[in-house]
C-alpha positions in Angstrom: -74.4 8.8 0.1 -70.8 9.9 0.3 -68.7 9.7 -3.1 -65.6 7.8 -3.4 -62.6 9.8 -5.3 -61.8 8.6 -8.1 -58.9 5.9 -8.7 -56.1 6.6 -11.4 -53.5 4.0 -12.3 -50.4 4.4 -10.9 -47.6 6.1 -13.2 -44.7 4.9 -14.0 -41.3 6.2 -12.6 -40.0 9.2 -15.4 -36.5 8.2 -17.3 -34.1 11.0 -17.7 -36.1 12.2 -20.9 -39.3 11.9 -19.6 -37.8 13.9 -16.9 -36.1 16.6 -19.0 -39.5 16.8 -21.3 -41.5 17.1 -17.5 -39.1 19.9 -16.8 -39.2 21.7 -19.8 -43.1 21.6 -19.8 -43.2 22.9 -16.4 -41.2 25.7 -17.0 -43.1 26.9 -20.4 -46.3 26.1 -18.0 -45.2 28.5 -15.1 -44.4 31.6 -17.9 -47.3 31.1 -19.8 -49.9 30.4 -16.7 -48.8 32.3 -13.7 -50.0 35.6 -14.8 -48.9 38.3 -11.9 -51.3 39.9 -9.6 -52.0 43.6 -10.6 -49.1 45.9 -8.6 -51.7 47.0 -6.1 -52.9 43.6 -5.2 -52.1 42.5 -1.6 -49.6 39.6 -1.5 -51.2 36.3 -1.9 -51.1 33.5 0.7 -48.1 31.1 -0.2 -47.4 33.3 -3.2 -43.6 34.3 -2.1 -40.8 32.0 -2.7 -38.1 31.9 -0.4 -34.1 31.7 -0.9 -34.3 28.2 -0.3 -37.2 27.5 -3.2 -39.9 26.4 -0.3 -42.9 28.1 -0.4 -43.3 30.7 2.3 -46.8 31.7 4.2 -47.2 35.3 4.4 -50.4 37.2 6.3 -52.2 39.3 3.6 -54.6 42.9 4.8 -57.6 43.0 5.8 -60.5 43.1 2.9 -63.5 43.2 4.7 -63.8 47.1 4.5 -63.6 46.7 0.8 -66.5 44.4 1.1 -68.9 46.4 3.3 -68.3 49.2 0.8 -69.7 47.1 -2.2 -72.4 45.8 0.5 -76.0 46.2 -1.5 -74.0 45.7 -4.9 -74.4 42.2 -5.4 -72.4 41.6 -8.9 -70.0 44.1 -7.7 -68.9 41.9 -4.7 -69.5 38.5 -6.4 -66.7 39.8 -9.2 -64.3 41.0 -6.6 -64.3 38.1 -4.7 -64.0 36.1 -8.0 -60.8 38.3 -9.0 -59.4 37.7 -5.5 -60.0 34.2 -5.6 -58.6 33.7 -9.1 -55.5 35.6 -8.1 -55.1 33.3 -5.1 -55.3 30.1 -7.2 -53.0 31.6 -9.7 -50.6 32.1 -6.9 -50.4 28.6 -5.5 -50.1 27.5 -8.8 -47.1 29.4 -9.2 -45.6 28.4 -5.8 -46.3 24.8 -6.5 -44.4 24.9 -9.9 -41.5 26.6 -8.8 -41.3 23.9 -6.1 -41.9 21.1 -8.6 -39.1 22.7 -10.5 -37.1 22.5 -8.1 -37.3 19.1 -7.1 -36.9 18.1 -11.1 -33.7 20.0 -11.0 -32.5 17.9 -8.0 -33.7 14.8 -9.8 -32.4 15.8 -13.3 -29.2 16.5 -11.4 -29.2 12.9 -10.1 -30.5 11.3 -13.4 -27.4 13.1 -15.1 -24.9 11.1 -12.9 -26.7 7.9 -13.9 -26.2 8.8 -17.6 -22.5 8.4 -17.5 -21.7 12.1 -16.1 -20.2 11.3 -12.6 -17.5 8.6 -11.9 -18.4 7.5 -8.6 -20.6 5.2 -6.7 -22.4 6.3 -3.4 -24.4 4.4 -0.8 -25.0 3.1 2.4 -24.1 -0.3 4.2 -26.4 -1.7 6.6 -27.2 -5.5 8.0 -29.4 -6.7 10.7 -27.6 -4.9 13.0 -27.7 -1.5 11.3 -25.0 0.8 9.2 -21.8 -0.7 9.1 -19.2 1.5 10.1 -15.3 0.7 9.2 -16.0 -1.8 6.7 -14.8 -2.1 3.1 -16.6 -1.8 -0.4 -14.8 -3.3 -3.1 -15.6 -2.8 -6.7 -13.9 -4.7 -9.2 -14.0 -5.4 -13.1 -12.4 -7.5 -15.7 -13.8 -5.1 -18.6 -10.8 -2.8 -18.6 -7.6 -4.0 -20.3 -6.7 -5.6 -17.2 -8.5 -6.4 -13.7 -9.3 -3.5 -12.0 -10.4 -2.8 -8.2 -11.2 0.2 -5.9 -11.6 -0.1 -2.1 -13.0 2.4 0.6 -14.2 2.0 3.9 -17.3 3.0 5.0 -18.0 6.1 7.7 -19.3 6.2 11.0 -22.9 6.0 9.5 -22.1 3.5 7.0 -21.9 5.5 4.0 -19.5 5.0 1.3 -18.3 6.7 -2.1 -16.2 4.8 -4.4 -14.3 7.4 -6.3 -12.6 8.2 -9.5 -13.8 4.9 -11.1 -13.1 4.2 -14.5 -16.2 3.6 -17.1 -16.9 0.3 -17.0 -19.4 -2.7 -15.1 -18.4 -3.2 -11.5 -19.2 -5.9 -9.2 -19.7 -4.7 -6.0 -19.5 -6.2 -2.6 -19.2 -5.6 1.3 -16.2 -7.3 3.3 -15.8 -7.0 7.0 -14.5 -8.0 10.8 -17.6 -9.8 11.9 -19.3 -10.2 8.5 -19.4 -12.6 5.4 -19.0 -11.4 2.1 -21.9 -9.7 0.7 -23.4 -11.2 -2.6 -21.8 -9.4 -5.3 -24.3 -6.5 -7.1 -24.0 -5.2 -10.6 -23.2 -1.5 -10.4 -21.7 1.2 -12.9 -20.1 4.8 -12.2 -22.8 7.3 -11.3 -24.9 4.9 -9.6 -26.4 5.6 -5.9 -26.1 1.5 -4.2 -27.0 0.9 -1.2 -25.6 -2.2 0.2 -27.1 -5.3 2.4 -23.9 -6.6 4.7 -24.1 -10.0 6.1 -23.8 -10.9 9.6 -21.1 -13.6 10.1 -23.3 -16.8 11.3 -20.4 -17.6 14.4 -16.9 -16.9 14.8 -14.9 -19.5 12.5 -17.0 -17.9 9.5 -15.9 -14.5 10.8 -12.2 -15.7 10.8 -12.2 -16.5 7.1 -11.2 -12.7 6.0 -8.8 -12.4 8.7 -5.1 -11.8 8.0 -2.9 -14.7 8.3 -0.9 -13.4 11.6 -4.4 -14.2 13.4 -4.5 -17.6 12.5 -0.8 -18.2 13.0 -1.7 -17.0 16.9 -3.4 -20.3 17.1 0.5 -21.7 17.0 1.5 -22.7 20.4 5.4 -22.7 21.0 6.3 -26.2 22.1 9.2 -26.7 24.7 12.1 -28.1 23.3 15.9 -27.9 22.3 15.4 -24.3 21.0 14.2 -21.2 23.7 10.9 -19.7 22.6 12.4 -16.7 21.0 14.2 -18.9 18.6 11.7 -20.9 17.6 9.6 -17.9 16.7 13.2 -16.4 14.6 13.1 -19.4 12.8 9.4 -19.2 12.0 9.7 -15.5 10.9 12.4 -16.7 7.9 9.4 -18.1 6.2 7.5 -14.8 6.6 10.6 -13.5 4.0 8.7 -15.2 1.4 5.2 -15.7 1.6 2.6 -15.8 4.6 2.1 -17.8 7.3 -1.4 -18.4 8.4 -3.1 -18.0 5.1 -5.7 -20.8 3.8 -2.8 -22.2 1.5 -0.7 -22.9 4.5 -3.1 -24.0 7.3 -4.3 -26.3 5.3 -3.0 -29.0 3.0 -3.4 -29.1 -0.8 -5.8 -31.8 -1.5 -3.0 -33.5 -4.1 -0.3 -33.3 -1.4 -1.0 -37.4 -1.4 -1.5 -38.9 2.2 1.0 -39.7 5.0 0.8 -41.6 8.1 0.7 -38.4 10.4 0.6 -34.5 10.3 4.4 -34.0 10.9 5.3 -36.5 8.0 2.7 -34.5 5.7 4.6 -31.3 7.3 8.2 -32.6 6.1 6.8 -33.7 2.7 5.3 -30.5 2.3 8.7 -28.4 3.1 10.6 -30.4 0.1 8.6 -29.7 -2.7 8.1 -26.8 -4.9 10.8 -24.3 -6.0 12.2 -23.1 -3.0 12.0 -26.4 -1.0 15.8 -26.6 -0.2 15.4 -23.1 1.6 12.2 -24.4 3.6 13.6 -27.8 4.5 16.3 -25.9 5.9 14.5 -23.6 8.0 11.7 -26.5 9.2 14.5 -28.9 10.0 16.3 -26.5 12.2 12.9 -26.8 14.9 13.8 -30.4 15.1 11.4 -31.8 17.4 9.6 -28.6 17.8 8.3 -28.4 14.2 5.5 -30.9 15.4 4.2 -27.6 16.9 2.9 -26.8 13.0 1.5 -30.3 13.1 -0.6 -29.7 15.8 -1.5 -26.1 14.4 -3.2 -27.8 11.5 -4.7 -30.3 13.1 -6.7 -28.4 15.3 -7.6 -26.0 12.5 -8.9 -28.8 10.8 -11.2 -29.9 14.1 -12.8 -26.3 14.0 -10.5 -24.1 15.4 -10.4 -20.4 14.9 -8.9 -17.1 16.0 -11.3 -15.9 19.1 -9.5 -12.4 18.7 -10.5 -10.1 16.0 -8.6 -7.6 14.2 -10.3 -3.9 14.5 -12.1 -2.5 12.3 -10.2 0.9 10.4 -11.0 3.9 12.5 -10.6 7.8 12.5 -8.0 8.3 9.3 -7.8 4.8 8.5 -11.4 5.1 7.1 -10.3 8.1 4.7 -8.0 5.3 2.6 -9.1 4.7 -1.0 -7.1 1.7 -2.5 -6.6 1.3 -6.3 -5.4 -2.5 -8.0 -4.5 -3.6 -11.1 -3.4 -7.0 -12.1 0.0 -7.6 -13.8 2.4 -9.7 -14.3 2.1 -13.7 -14.7 0.7 -16.2 -11.9 4.1 -17.4 -11.4 5.6 -14.0 -10.9 7.2 -13.5 -7.7 8.9 -10.5 -5.9 8.3 -7.0 -7.5 10.2 -4.4 -6.7 8.9 -1.2 -8.5 9.5 2.5 -9.2 6.9 5.2 -10.1 9.5 8.6 -10.3 12.5 9.7 -9.2 12.1 9.8 -5.6 14.0 12.8 -5.0 11.4 14.7 -7.3 8.1 12.8 -6.8 6.7 15.1 -9.3 8.7 13.7 -12.3 7.1 11.0 -14.1 3.4 12.8 -13.7 0.9 10.1 -14.5 3.5 8.2 -16.6 4.1 4.2 -16.3 4.8 2.0 -13.3 7.8 -0.3 -13.7 8.3 -3.2 -11.9 11.0 -6.0 -11.5 9.9 -9.6 -11.4 12.2 -12.0 -10.0 10.8 -15.2 -11.3 9.9 -13.9 -14.5 12.9 -11.8 -15.9 10.7 -8.9 -16.9 9.9 -5.6 -16.1 6.0 -5.6 -15.8 4.6 -2.2 -16.7 1.6 -0.4 -15.9 -0.1 2.4 -17.8 -2.4 3.9 -15.0 -4.2 6.0 -17.8 -5.3 3.4 -19.9 -5.7 0.8 -17.0 -3.4 -1.7 -19.3 -0.6 -3.6 -18.2 2.6 -4.6 -20.4 5.7 -6.9 -20.0 9.5 -6.6 -21.2 12.0 -9.1 -21.3 15.1 -8.3 -19.5 18.0 -9.8 -21.2 20.7 -11.8 -19.7 24.1 -13.5 -20.6 24.3 -15.4 -17.5 23.3 -19.1 -16.8 20.2 -20.3 -16.3 19.2 -20.6 -12.6 16.4 -23.0 -10.9 15.7 -24.9 -14.2 15.8 -28.6 -12.3 13.1 -28.0 -9.0 11.3 -30.3 -6.9 7.9 -30.9 -8.2 5.0 -28.0 -6.8 2.0 -29.0 -5.1 0.1 -26.3 -7.5 2.5 -26.8 -10.7 3.8 -30.0 -11.0 7.0 -30.4 -12.9 6.9 -27.0 -14.4 9.5 -25.0 -14.2 7.8 -21.6 -13.1 11.0 -19.7 -11.6 13.6 -21.0 -14.3 14.9 -17.8 -15.0 18.3 -15.8 -16.1 18.3 -12.3 -15.4 16.6 -12.8 -12.3 15.9 -8.9 -11.9 15.6 -7.3 -7.8 15.5 -3.8 -7.3 14.0 -1.2 -9.2 14.9 2.9 -9.8 14.3 5.5 -11.2 16.4 8.2 -12.2 15.1 12.3 -13.4 15.5 11.4 -17.4 12.7 8.7 -16.5 15.0 5.7 -17.1 14.4 2.7 -15.2 17.7 1.4 -13.5 17.5 -2.3 -12.2 19.6 -5.0 -10.6 20.0 -8.0 -12.6 22.2 -10.9 -13.3 24.2 -10.0 -16.4 26.6 -12.7 -15.9 27.8 -15.6 -14.5 28.5 -14.3 -10.4 32.1 -16.3 -10.5 33.5 -14.3 -13.8 34.3 -11.1 -11.6 36.0 -8.6 -13.4 39.6 -8.0 -12.9 39.2 -4.4 -12.1 37.9 -5.2 -8.7 39.8 -8.0 -7.4 43.4 -7.4 -5.9 46.4 -6.2 -7.7 44.3 -4.1 -9.9 45.3 -0.4 -10.5 41.6 0.5 -9.9 41.8 2.8 -6.5 39.0 0.7 -4.9 40.5 -2.5 -5.4 43.4 -1.2 -3.7 41.9 0.0 -0.6 39.5 -2.9 -0.5 39.2 -5.5 -3.3 35.9 -7.3 -4.0 37.1 -10.6 -5.2 33.5 -12.0 -5.8 31.3 -14.0 -6.5 28.7 -10.9 -7.2 25.4 -12.5 -7.8 24.0 -9.1 -9.1 25.1 -6.2 -11.9 23.2 -3.4 -13.2 20.7 -2.7 -16.3 19.1 0.2 -17.1 16.2 0.4 -19.3 15.4 3.4 -21.7 11.9 4.3 -22.3 12.8 6.7 -25.3 14.9 3.8 -27.1 13.3 1.0 -25.6 16.9 -0.7 -25.1 18.7 -1.7 -22.0 22.1 -1.1 -21.2 24.3 -3.5 -19.2 27.0 -2.5 -16.5 29.0 -4.6 -14.9 29.8 -4.3 -11.1 32.0 -5.3 -8.4 29.4 -5.2 -5.6 26.5 -7.3 -5.6 24.0 -4.9 -6.1 20.4 -5.1 -4.7 18.5 -2.4 -3.2 19.4 1.0 -4.6 19.0 5.1 -3.9 20.3 8.2 -5.9 21.9 10.5 -4.1 22.1 14.2 -5.2 24.9 14.1 -7.6 22.9 11.0 -9.6 25.0 8.0 -8.4 23.1 5.3 -7.6 23.9 3.7 -4.5 23.9 0.0 -3.8 24.2 -2.0 -0.2 26.1 -5.5 -0.3 27.5 -7.6 2.6 30.6 -5.8 4.2 30.2 -2.7 1.4 28.4 -0.2 -0.2 28.7 0.4 -3.4 27.3 3.4 -6.4 27.5 3.6 -9.9 28.1 7.6 -11.0 25.3 7.9 -13.8 26.6 11.1 -15.1 30.2 9.5 -15.7 28.9 6.4 -17.0 26.9 8.3 -19.4 29.8 10.2 -20.2 32.2 7.2 -20.4 30.4 4.2 -20.8 33.3 2.8 -18.6 32.1 0.7 -16.0 35.4 0.9 -13.8 35.5 4.2 -14.2 32.1 5.0 -12.8 31.8 2.6 -9.9 33.3 3.2 -6.2 32.6 1.4 -3.0 33.9 1.5 0.7 34.2 -1.0 3.6 32.9 0.6 7.3 36.0 1.1 9.1 35.3 2.4 12.5 37.4 5.6 13.9 38.1 3.5 17.5 41.6 5.5 17.9 39.2 8.8 17.7 41.4 10.7 15.4 38.5 11.9 12.8 40.2 10.0 9.9 40.6 6.4 8.6 44.0 5.1 8.7 45.2 1.7 9.4 42.8 -0.8 11.0 42.3 -3.9 12.6 40.0 -6.8 10.8 36.9 -7.6 12.6 37.9 -11.0 13.9 40.9 -9.0 15.6 40.4 -7.0 19.0 40.2 -3.5 19.2 43.5 -1.6 19.2 43.1 1.9 20.6 45.9 2.9 18.4 44.5 1.8 15.3 40.9 1.9 13.5 38.9 -1.2 13.3 36.9 -2.6 10.0 33.4 -4.5 10.9 30.9 -7.1 9.3 28.0 -5.7 8.2 25.0 -6.1 6.3 23.6 -3.7 3.6 20.5 -5.3 2.7 18.8 -2.1 2.9 20.6 0.8 2.3 19.2 4.6 2.7 21.0 8.5 1.8 20.2 11.3 4.4 19.1 14.3 2.9 21.2 16.7 5.3 24.4 15.4 4.9 24.2 12.6 2.1 25.7 9.7 4.8 24.5 6.2 3.7 22.7 4.2 6.2 22.9 0.1 6.0 20.8 -2.3 7.6 21.1 -5.8 7.5 18.8 -8.8 6.7 20.2 -11.3 9.1 18.0 -12.9 11.3 20.0 -12.2 14.1 21.5 -8.9 12.8 21.3 -6.1 15.3 23.1 -3.5 13.9 22.3 0.5 12.0 25.5 1.3 10.2 26.6 5.0 8.8 29.1 5.6 6.4 30.1 8.7 4.7 32.2 8.8 1.4 34.2 12.1 2.5 36.0 14.2 -0.2 37.9 11.8 -1.5 37.0 8.0 -1.3 37.8 5.4 -0.7 40.5 7.0 1.7 38.0 9.4 3.2 35.3 6.6 4.0 34.4 6.4 7.5 31.9 4.4 9.2 29.8 3.9 12.3 27.9 1.5 14.1 24.8 1.6 16.4 23.2 -1.1 18.3 19.7 -0.7 20.3 19.9 -0.8 23.7 18.6 -4.6 25.2 15.2 -3.3 26.5 14.3 -1.6 23.4 15.0 -4.9 21.2 13.5 -7.9 22.8 13.9 -9.9 19.6 16.8 -9.4 17.1 16.5 -9.1 13.3 17.5 -5.6 11.3 15.0 -4.8 8.3 14.5 -1.7 6.4 15.8 1.7 7.0 14.8 5.2 5.7 15.7 8.9 6.8 13.4 11.5 7.1 13.5 15.3 6.4 15.3 15.9 9.6 17.7 13.4 9.1 16.4 11.1 11.9 17.1 7.4 10.9 13.8 4.8 10.6 14.7 1.1 11.1 12.4 -1.6 11.4 12.6 -5.0 13.4 11.9 -8.4 11.8 12.2 -10.0 15.4 10.1 -8.0 17.4 7.5 -6.3 14.8 8.7 -2.7 15.9 9.9 0.7 14.1 12.6 2.1 16.0 13.9 5.8 15.1 17.6 6.9 15.7 18.6 10.6 16.2 22.3 10.6 15.8 21.9 14.1 17.1 21.3 12.9 20.3 24.6 11.2 20.7 26.9 12.0 22.8 30.1 9.8 21.5 30.8 9.1 17.6 34.1 7.7 17.7 37.1 6.2 19.5 37.5 3.1 21.6 34.1 3.0 23.2 31.9 3.9 20.2 31.4 0.0 18.8 27.2 0.0 18.9 26.0 0.7 22.4 27.7 4.0 22.6 24.0 6.1 22.2 21.2 4.5 23.6 19.6 7.9 24.0 19.2 8.2 20.6 16.6 5.2 19.5 12.8 5.1 20.2 10.6 2.7 19.6 7.0 2.2 18.0 5.7 -1.3 18.2 3.1 -2.7 16.1 -0.2 -4.1 17.3 -0.9 -7.3 16.7 -1.8 -11.1 17.7 1.5 -13.1 19.4 2.0 -16.9 19.0 -0.3 -18.9 21.5 0.5 -18.5 25.0 3.4 -16.2 24.6 4.4 -13.1 25.8 3.3 -9.8 23.4 7.2 -9.3 22.0 6.4 -13.1 20.4 4.2 -11.5 18.0 3.2 -13.4 14.8 3.4 -10.0 12.7 7.0 -9.1 10.8 7.9 -5.8 9.2 9.9 -6.1 6.1 10.9 -2.9 4.5 10.3 0.7 5.6 10.1 3.7 3.5 9.8 7.4 4.6 7.1 9.5 2.7 9.0 13.0 2.9 6.8 14.9 0.1 3.2 13.6 1.5 2.6 11.5 -1.7 0.0 9.3 0.2 -1.9 12.4 2.1 -1.2 12.1 5.1 1.5 14.4 5.7 5.2 15.0 5.3 7.7 12.5 7.1 4.9 9.7 7.4 6.8 6.3 7.9 5.5 2.9 6.3 6.7 -0.4 6.8 5.5 -3.1 4.9 3.6 -6.1 7.5 3.8 -9.1 5.3 1.8 -11.5 7.3 -0.9 -9.1 8.1 -2.0 -7.4 4.5 -0.9 -4.0 5.6 1.2 -1.2 6.2 2.1 0.2 9.4 2.8 3.8 10.2 4.0 6.0 12.4 3.1 9.5 11.4 3.7 13.4 13.1 0.9 14.9 14.3 0.4 17.3 17.1 3.8 17.5 18.4 3.2 13.3 18.9 3.8 10.2 16.8 0.8 8.3 16.2 0.3 5.0 15.0 -2.4 3.6 12.8 -2.4 0.4 10.0 -3.5 0.9 6.4 -5.4 -2.7 5.5 -5.6 -4.1 2.0 -8.7 -6.4 2.5 -8.7 -8.0 -1.0 -7.5 -10.1 -2.0 -5.9 -11.6 1.0 -2.3 -12.1 0.6 -0.9 -8.6 0.0 2.6 -8.4 1.0 4.5 -5.4 0.4 8.3 -5.0 0.1 9.0 -2.1 -1.8 6.7 1.4 -2.1 7.2 4.5 -3.9 5.5 7.7 -3.6 4.4 9.7 -6.5 3.0 13.2 -7.2 0.9 13.5 -10.3 -0.9 16.9 -9.5 0.3 18.8 -6.5 -2.8 21.2 -6.9 -5.4 18.5 -7.3 -5.5 17.8 -3.4 -5.5 14.0 -2.8 -6.6 13.3 -6.3 -3.5 14.6 -7.2 -1.2 12.0 -5.1 -0.7 8.7 -4.7 1.6 5.6 -2.9 2.6 3.0 -4.9 3.3 -0.4 -3.7 3.2 -4.0 -5.1 2.2 -7.7 -3.9 5.6 -9.3 -3.4 4.8 -12.6 -2.4 7.2 -15.7 -3.7 4.0 -17.6 -4.2 1.3 -15.2 -5.8 -0.5 -18.4 -6.0 -1.0 -18.5 -2.3 -3.0 -15.1 -2.5 -7.1 -15.3 -2.1 -7.9 -16.7 -5.4 -5.2 -19.4 -5.4 -3.4 -20.9 -8.7 -3.6 -18.7 -11.9 -4.5 -15.5 -9.8 -1.8 -12.5 -11.0 -0.3 -10.5 -8.7 -1.6 -6.5 -7.7 0.1 -3.4 -8.6 -1.5 -1.1 -5.9 -2.1 2.8 -5.3 -3.0 4.2 -1.9 -4.5 7.0 -1.6 -5.6 9.4 2.1 -8.5 11.5 1.2 -9.9 14.1 3.4 -12.7 12.6 4.5 -14.3 8.8 3.9 -16.8 10.5 1.2 -14.8 12.8 -0.6 -15.4 12.1 -4.5 
């Protein structure tokens, strides 16, 4: 009868302590028991260990002659055979023990990560269809001083690495197009965590995580008094404040009330909330065609959903790492921010990030090292505004936007001081030195009678004090030039504050200047007598133009100032040079894209790369246009009024959905402001252009690559509602690779309660990094 081998109880998995104990025991036994063979012995089978730590098999010499020589002496033969057998056993034991030692070392390394020595979570994402490539893995925690999340993309085999995680307990889940969100799984840094993605049961379920622009593509433009382009332009006016197509806009709030029709519901909705007057004005312009919005929400309520799915991240898009912190208040709208002096991106390395929060009268502050946020009240002597706004479906009669300083743009100087535009006084209280009749040379040349909506404040982190500075111009977006002058744009003029002069004198009037835009239409190379904008051009004179300067930029090549307006039908790009003795030496130029390169008007942001090429985004046509003045054959004279340099323009169109049944140029996207990453703070290279796509949770990127320009999308998938107005690249350590670099932005909707999570959700500050591959730790 064959004997059954004995059974043993299953051994429990060893913990880190038991593995270390076993490792020590194995080392000890290997040393004590693995007796070396005599020097004249032949190598035993499996007794040598290769360079990879695995046992190698070798053939030994023929021992039969030795056995034959001992024939007749049985005891001697048996002794020799026993000796050789023992040596073979010991050799085999040595090989097994070394193999076990190698395994234990690998296991010990992994157990050390579990014990807290690693700062990453890694694993593989699979679904019922196999590995899931190009989906997001999101880790979120509330155990740090402020809520924190890290987001990465899986590679082509579904693998992921969440790097640089602060020590905390995380909830990890998977989001991706074609999926529904997976269950959240608890995890800690140092853990290997394989995740199960969930394939969406149908298209409507999958579409719940699509960006707003895909849902808006269900809206059909009706025929009426306005042509299709005008309807799109008016609709995109709404994009300046919030997304259109998100859950908050495609569904009605439950407490909005009951009305006879969806059109009546929309009319009532547009008359509610702190921005009701602006919303109603835009909506009324649509006339009868506003019924399109009622039809849109009715069809969605009946089950309609976008059939076209957004593309998953591919290629270098999968190398993106997003870090995200909560800051400010649940009612905080609009937050331009600064992380460094943009002229020297290594300045303020690892330091505080500042954001001007318009509706809350605060500077929001993030300490990325401590994962903590604070708020600093911005002082003001201005009268209170938005104290009597209509009730909100979300906040009732609470005056969520009542404020005084109303801060907007933010910049940091070389001393780490933070400059913001803010209301320090009533707009009508324009200083006398700004007006006609003043002895101020700039007021004599081109008076600014006001009113001016915002002035300037400077916050010094060392003293924790604000300094208020009155200005003639209505300060808004700003940049420092190479001489430490802070440049501001406004309607019909560009102004600047010489911060060096102000530090010496504290004299606001003596420290600021401004210029109008006067074209050299007589072609003599200087500006003298001019005609006004409403007058015909006189070939014997120069000509002043009306222009918008919502966004401004400074050329690193020649210091010229460039302006882009904000008007829905604005078409201009304006260049100003101050010259040696402004304002007399100020001179303007204006450029307009050819009609075939701008199907819809509406200028937006402007930025300039290291070659002096100007990048301007267009809101109507969801395009970025580059303009290279070096290509222009005409710079002045009577024909230099806008269309004189068609050869200077190149178009880059952002892909994305259009309104239902409409041509491609009637897109549901809108680009707000544009930045150029001159110093490779992001990790995609120098002179990468990024424009915030406010209705698509993303940046649209144009980047030089191999002598060509490549476009891609950097998406923020969670929480839905990412809306970038301004970004700031900073290099914390130029020698640390991708870990020492980052591009910072913020969630800047006017309605943070529209973003995923709803009322009570706070705005975010976001750090973008691009690593060399999706698995870099």
